[in-house]
N, C-alpha and C positions, 0 to 999 in steps of 0.2 A: 245121375243127378238125384240121388237119394240122400236126404239129410234127416237123421234120426235123433237130433238133439238141438232143440231151439227153445227160446224163451220169449214171453210177451209181457205186457204190462200187468197181466194177472199175477205175476211174481216180480222178477227184477229186470225184465226187459224194458225197452223204451218204445217199442211199437205195439199198437193194439193187436189182438189176435187177427183181426181182419186185415190190417195193414201188413202184418208179418206174412200172411198167406199171399197177399198181392205181390209183395216184394219177392217172395219165393217163386211165384209164377213168372215174374219178369226175368228172374235169374235162370229160368229153365228147369227148376226143380220139378220132378214128377211125383215124388212121394216125400211127404214132410211129416215129421212127428213133432207135435207141440208138447214139450216136457217141462212145464213150469215147476218151480220148486214147491213141493208139498201141497200142491193144489191143482184142481182140474177146472177152475172157474172159467178159463178161456176157451175150453174145447167147443162149446156150442156155437159161439161166435165164429171160431175158426172153421168149423164144419160148414157153416153157411157160405163163407167166403170160398172155401175149397170147392164146393159144389158149383159155384159161379165161375171159377177159374180153372176147372178141369185138373185139379190136383188131388191125388190120393192123400187124405189126411189120416194120420195114425194117432189116435188119442193116446196121450202118454203123460208121464209124470217123472220128476226127479226127486226121489225120496232122500232125505237126510237120515243116515243110519250110523250106528256106533259099532266099531270093531276095534278091539285091543286098545280101548281108551281114546280113540281118535274118530273124527267125523269122516265118513265116506259118503259118496253119492251113488244112488242106485236108480237106474232108469227102469221104468215100467212101460213097456211098449204094447200097444193094442189092448189097453185095459178097458174093462167095463166101468165107466165112470159113475154108473148108478149103483154099483155094488154097495150093499149096506155096511159091510165090514170096512170097506175103504172110506166111506163117508164118516163113520164113527172115528176111525183112526185119524183122519185128516182134521177133524174138529179138535181132537186132543192136541195135535201139532199146532194148530192155529192158536189155541189157548196159550200154549207155551210160548209161541212166537210173540204174542201180545205182551206177555209178562216180560220176556227177554228184552223187547224193545223199550219198555219202561225202565228196565234196569240199565240198559246201555245209555239211554238218555240221561238218567240220573247221574251216572258216572261221568259222562261228558260235561254235563252242566257243572259238576263239582270242580272241573278244571277250566271253566270259563267259556264253554261252548253254549251260546244262548239258543233257546227255542229248539233244542235238539230233537225232541219228539215230534213237535209240530212240523219242523222242517223235513224230517224223514217221512212223516205221514203225507206231506205235500208231494214229495218225490214218488211215493208209492202209489197214491191214488186208489189204494185198496186197503183191506184190513190186514193183509199179509205184508208186514214190514220186516225187511232183512237188513243185514249189514251194508249192502250196497246202497240202500236208500240213505242211510246215515252218511255213507261215503260221499254221495252226491251233494248232500247238504253241506258237509264239511268243505268240500271243494268250492261250492258256490259262495260260502261265507269267508273263503280265503284262508282257512286253517291248513290247507295243503294244496299242492299244485295239481295233483292227479290221484287216481284211485290207488296206485301203487304206494304212494307216500302216505295216504290216509291209513291204509291197513298197516303199514310198517310202523307208523307213529301212534296209532290210536286203537286199532280193533283186533289185533292178534294177541295171543297169550302173552301175559306180562306187561301189556300196555293198558293205559287208563280206561279205555272204553270196552275192554274185553269182558264178555260174559259167556261162560262155557255152554256149549250146546248140550242138551239132554234129549237124545233121540231114541227111537226104537232100535233094537239090535239088528244086526245084519240078517240074522236068521228070520226075525219077525218081518223085516222088510221084504225079503224074498217070498215068504209065505203069503204076505198081504198081496203082493203083485200076482202071485199064482191064484189066490182066492178070487182075484178080480179078473181072472181069465187072461192075464197079461204075460209077457215075456220079460224076465228079469236080467238086466245087463249092468255090469259095473261100469260107471262113467269114468272117463279120462284117468285110467290107472296110473299114468306117469306123474300126475299132478300131486300125488300125496307124499312125494319125497321119501319113499320107503327104500330101504336097502334091498338089494336083490334077494337076500335070504327072507326078509320080512314080506316082500312082495310075493314071492313064491309060496310062502306060508298062507298068505291071503288067498291066492288062486286055488290052493289045495282045499282050503275051507269052503270057498265058493263052490267048488266041484262037489264036495261032500253035501253041502246044503241044497244042491239042485239048481244053482244059478244057470241061466240059459246061454250066457255069452259075456264077452267083454268088449268094451269100446276100444278098438285097435287104432282106428284113424280118427283123430280128434283135432278140432281147432285149437285145443290147449296143448297139443303135442308138437314137438319138433319132428323133422323128417327122421332123425335117428330114433327118436322115441316111438314113432309109428312102427319102424322096423323091429325094434325090441319087443314091443307089445305083440306084433305079429308072431314072433318066435315063441313067446309065452303062450299065445292062443294055440299054436300048433302043438307045443309040448303038453298042454293040459287038455287038448281036444275040445277047446271052446270055439263055437262059431264067433265070427268077428262082426262087430257093428261099426258104424261110422256116423259122425255128426259134427257139425261146426261149433256147437255150443254158442250159437249166435244170440246176442243180447240186443243188438240194434246198431244203427249206423254210426253211433258215437265211438264204436270200436272198429274202425275201417279195416284193420288187419285181419278181421274175421268176417268172411263173406258167406252168405247162404249158398250151400251146395258146392262151393269151391273147395273141394277136398282132393288131396293127392290120391293116386290109385292105391287100392288095397293090395297087399302081397298076394301074388297069384296062387299061392298054395293055401291061403286061408279060405274057409267056407263062409261066405257072407250070411249074416243072420237071416236075411230075407229068403235064403235058400234052405234054411234049417229051422223052420218052425214059425217064423214071423210072416203072416200073410199080408202082402201089400198090393195084391192085384185083384 
């Protein structure tokens, strides 16, 4: 019952950090990583709740990074949230996210979506506004029936609300996590729709850059994808991580700590450098 990938209202989750920890406790989770997108604002609240509910909290983050012209997500686990390099880098990301939110809103309003920025800000309840907050606003306003339709019609490349991300490089992300005393893990590798050749090229570069592991078992993966990622982890000698990528009860098909077993030959990340006891 170890879940190393979750989100709260500090980024694009729908539960507060404290409520997330409480739900994890009720689900029987013993070790939980809070890995909000590009921010650590929820860690302090989550830690207080973890102390009350006898859960090991692993302070984390999910960094947006660029590789080969596309956005990837990199988990930083067991990071020092007070690290000055991390603080400076995250402020730059927040500044960009604010600018991007205004651009997305402007583009959506050009096609008739009213109050796009205010609606997204209402959904976010923080300064960190992401595409999912716009998606919730669009669904609430009746422009689409669900998240999948919103992204397909409005927010992906070639659609009217798309604004390209400009993130730090993969190398810079790994270095930042290491400078923050953390463990760097590629999140949900099957989600990027890479060919086998391209994916193995990514894993090779991750190895060269000193990444510490890959997320083998993910709430974003199918059973077959979990098995495929396990084989890649074995081929490249990566420790294997696992996480639900839980965002809240509005996505009931993803549940805290409810993950299929990891391939027996994989070395779990918590046995290979990530201290959770």
